[in-house]
N, C-alpha and C positions, 0 to 999 in steps of 0.2 A: 902878453900871457910867463905867467911871476915865474922863478927856480921850483916854487911846492908846487905845481901840475903840472910840471916835468917830469918830477919823482914820484906821483902820485902815480903816470900812468907810467910808470917805467915798473914798479910795484906790481898795477896788479896785470900787465902786465907778466910780467913772470912766475904772480898767481895763477894766470893762465896760462899757461905756460904749462906748469908745475902740474894742474891738475888735471891738462889732458894728459899729462904721460902718468901717474895718479890711473887715470880712467884704461889709459890701454892695458898695461899689467895688469891691470885687473883682468880684464876679458884675455887675454893671454892666458892668462891662471885660470880664467871660468871655462876656456878653451883646450885646458890641459889638460886638467880635469876631469869633463866630462871626454876628453881622449881616452885616459884612465881607466875610469868607470867601463868605459864601451870592451876595450879591450878584456879587464875585466870578468866581467858577464857573457864577451863573444870567445874565446879560450885563443891564446895561439897556438899556432904549426909548432911538430920539430924543429927548425928550423929559432925558433922566438918569434917567429913577425903573428902580428895580430892578425888572426880571422877572422874573418867578416863574407857569411856566404854571399857573394850575387847575388845585386836586386833584393839585397834584400832590406833595404830603405829604403824603394824606390821613389815617386814623389814626397813630399815635404819632409826628409828624413831624420832631419832634425824632432822635429815631430814626435815621426815614429821612434825615436829611440826613446824618448819623454818618454809616452806612455808605456813603453814595454821598458824604461826605468819604473818604471808608478807599478805593474806590477809586481816587479819582482819585493816593490817595497809592503804590499802585500800584509798584513802586519799576522805577525802570528801569534796565536791562542797558548795560554798554560796542553792545553789539549794536547799539542803537534810538540811539547817539549819534553813529553812525556815517554821514556822507557819501558821498554818488558822486561819487564828480569826471566832467565834463559832459565834456572834453576824453580824454581815458586811460580813464577806468570802473573807476580802482581807489576801491574799497568801505575807505573811512580818519575815523581825526577826527579826522584837521589837514587834514582837505575844511572851508573855509570859504566866506563867502555873500561872491567881489569887487566890488566898485564896476566898472560897466561902466564902463573908456575904454580902450574897444577897443570896433574895428567900427558894433556895434549899436545900440549903447549901455544893455545892456542888465547886470544884474547876475547872473553867474555862479557854479557850486560850482564851483572850484578849488581843487586841492592847489597847494602852495606850485611846483614845475615846471613848471605848465602854467601858470602866471598868469603866472610871470618869463618864459614862450614867449612869450604871449600878449601881453605890452606891451614884449621887446625892439622884437618884427616890427613897435609901434606905430612910425612919428616925431615924433619929439618935438614940442608947440605952443606953435606962434609965443609 
């Protein structure tokens, strides 16, 4: 056995160990990410602990969670993103919640035109 073949084996061994460590780190990262997503979807209690309903994921919990997760990712349509203006009733994606700087101080879903009308009617604050 020559010296070069011994060196080559050591290099292969180091590479294999490095790949094993990288794979381990990626699996740990994936598990942590899935746990964080699960906590986000299921919520937390008053103490900050993740809440998971008892027996929520009976048999095959990873598969059942993935199915639920796919359901949460169902695509939105443009119609789902439209809001209704409280003044004129227009259903549009240009309608947004505006801070209540008028009469009753409540936030309102208003289009640009109605927001301008409301703010134009308001007296200037001192």
